C-alpha positions, 0 to 999 in steps of 0.5 A: 201703563206705560211705566209698567211696560218700561219697567219690565222692557229694562228687567228683560234687557237686564236679565237677558244680558248680564242679569242671568250671570250676576244671579248666577254667581250669587248661587254658586256663593250659596252653594260654597258656602254650605258645603263649606260648612259641611266638610268643616272647612278641611274637605272632612265630612262632619257627622257629629251631633252638637247637641251630643258633642257637648254631654262628652264625659270630661276626665277630672284627674283630682290628685285629692281624691281618697286613695281607692276611690274612683275619679269621673269614671277612672278606677285607681290602681288597688296596691294593698295585698289581699292576703295581708287584709284577710287575715285576722289581727291577733290580739296580744294576750292579756296579761292577768290581773293577778300578779304572780306571788314573789313568794316561793311555794314551800317545799311538801316533806315527804320524809315520814317522821318517828317516834318512840312509842312507848319509851325507848327503855328495852326490856327484850330485844328482837331474836330473830331466828336466834332462841331465847327462854321463855320465863312464862311459857317455860321454853326457848322460842324466837322472839321477833318482837321488840318489849319497851318495859313502862308502868301498866296504863302508859299511854301508847302512840303511834310510830308514824301516820298510818291507817287502822288495819284492824283491833283485836284479841289475840290469845297470847298477845293480848289485845292488838291495833295494827296499823298500816303505815305505807312504804309495806311497814305494818306494827303490830301493837300488842298488850294493849289495855282495855282503853283503845282510842282507836277502829278499823279504818281509822287514819293515824297521825304521828305521836296519836295515842291509840292506847295503853299499856295492858297484858302479855299474856305469854310473857305475863311473868314479865314486869309490864310492857309493849310488845311492838311487833314490826313488819316490813315486805312481809318479813319482821324486822327489829323494831328498836334498830329500824326507830334509831335510825330514823332522822 
């Protein structure tokens, strides 16, 4: 008991003396330390949450990143031309697998060829408007045909290509084959026999047989022949002259 009273007496004297000021100084130091930490040592209040500051985004400038991508949230500027990128890419025309022929095309021969239908021996010429005497009819009349002399039964041929317009019998001219040879040229092959080998509508080629020599009733007093009447543009022309002028 004596000792405890002694200790209390000593502590009381200390606290009443210098002890009070020592405790006050310790408290002030503690408070100063807290204030230093709160103001970050520069008088600026630090309100940042340390937990949040550790999760901030860090920009990574990675120059090896392919163009057009974004790097850590930073967009890479696209310098491509939008007009050119939207245009369709035209494909080169493919060449034909077939090589063009090196051989020039042969020109088409549009000039008709002509042949004499029944030899070249003229029995009676074309007179036009001039009158000639007819041994059979015993009168004077125009002879608007050319008579090619041949034996009866000789072949009569088409003078050029054409189409048969008609085949008929005439009292004065005998059996007649009328052929349209084109270019407004029409030939009447008169005095044929009964062996006519064509009919209306047939396409005829140059030199093709159309019949044989027969009789011409209006000229029966004369020797056998082909009575050829030729018209062009509706006008009667000289068949012998026309044929002689053909290539």
